[in-house]
N, C-alpha and C positions, 0 to 999 in steps of 0.2 A: 339626434341621438348622441348628444355630447356626453361622453362618459369620462369620469376622472381617470387620470393615469394610474393611480393606485388600484382602482377597481379593475381596470383593464389587465394590469399585470397579475393581479390575484386570480382573475378568471382565465386568462390565456397563457400565463407564464409557463406552466408545465407543458402545454401543447407546443409552445414555441421552442422549448428546449428539446422536446422529442423530434420536432421538425429539423432543427439544427443538427441534432445527433445523426440523423439519416444523411444529411448533406455532408457533414464534416467527418463522419466515421469514428468520432471519439467523443465520449460524454463530456470530458473536461473541456475540450476545445469548444464543444457546442455551448456549454454554459458560459464560457468566456465571450463567444460571439454574440449570444443573446444579451448578455450584460452590456456589451459595447453598443449594440444596436439600441437597446432600451435607454441607455444613457443619452445617446444622441437624440432619440425620439422624444425624450422628456423635455428637452429644450424647445422643441417645435410642436409640442402636443396640441396646442390650440389650433394650429393650422392643419394638423393631421386629422383631427376629429371633425373638422369642417367638411371633409370629403365623405363623411359617413362610412368610410371603409378603412378604419385604422388597421385592421388585421391584414388587409392586402398590402398596405404600405409597409408594415413591420416585416411581413414575410419577404417582400421584395428586398428590403434592406438586409435581412439575414442572408438571402441568396447572394447579394452583392458583397457582403462582408466575407462570406465563405470564399467567393471567387478571389477577392483581394488577398485574403490570407494565403491562398494557394499560389498566388503570383509572387508574393514576397519571397525573396531569396532566403531570408532567415527562417522561413517555415519549413524548409526542406529537411527532412530527417533521413539520416543514413543508417540503416540497420547494421549492427556489428555483432560478431559472435560473442564477445565478452565486453563487459562494461569496464572502462578504465577507472572511473572514479566510483567510490563506494560511499554510502552515507557515513557521516561521522559518528563516533561512538556515543555522542550525546543525543543523537537524533532518536526520537521516540520510536519511529518505525524500524530503525536499525536494531535497537535494543529488543523490540518485540520480535522481530524476525530471528535474531540470534537466540533468544529465549525459547522460541517455538522450535527451532532446529535442535537445540540442546535437549528439549523434552522428547522430541521424536527419537533421538539417539538413545536417551535413557530408557524409553519404553521398549526398545529392541534388546536391551540387556536381559540376561536370565533373571528370573524373579528374585533370587537370593541376592545377587549383586545389586539389583535395582533397589531392593529393600535396604541393604546396607548403606548405599549412597543417600537415600532419602532420610534414613534415621540419623546418619552421621552429619550430613551437611544441611539438611532442612530442619530437623528436629534438634540438632546440636547435642546428640547423646554420645556418651563415651562407649568404648569397645565392650566393656563388661555388661553394660546395660543393653546394648544392641544384641550381644550374645545371649543374654537372658530372654530377650524378646523373641529371638529367632531360634532359640534352643541349640546354640552351638558355643564353642569356646571363643574367647577374645582373639586367639590366633587365627581361627577360621574367619572371623569378622575382618581382620586385617588382610587376609588372603583374598577374600571376596572384594574388598575395597580396592586392593592393588590391581586385580584383574579387570575390574570395572573401569577404573581410571585409565588403565593401559588401553582398553578397547575404545573408550571415548577419545583419548588422544589420537589414536591411529585413525579413527573416523573423522576427526576434526581436520586433518590435512586435506584441504580441498584441491581439486584439479587445477584451479587458478594459481595456487601457490607452487605446484609442481611445474607448471608451464613457465612461470616467471624464472624459476631456477634453471630451466633448460635453455632459456634465451641467451 
């Protein structure tokens, strides 16, 4: 029952990752463990398939790799209340998270203030045009914009910034 390595990974890969996930407790770590085990198994695949039980061998290797990972001192994670480092401004995930947080704050604004911000900053319209759309004067548009920006700025001050200032 000699099967090719590619066929084995295609047929059993997802099940091996699920197995490793239960052992490791983390999906990403499980994927890393399975990848590491399969890379080593690839080099010995001919001898592994001679035993007619490659699944048993690979699962044992995953168990051993999981144990080895836990023994390594570098694998110890220490939970903390706050994260000291933050993703850089160019990181896609950081930008997405900031954009999402901003949109959540904008959605909490009163409807008129939200409309003024969207029309002014996303549609790039001037105050008279915004006033015509909303049925108010340009001075009222500026007032709504000022209040909305003040609210957003006050919400933007996070507890982490306050804590750093107090230390």
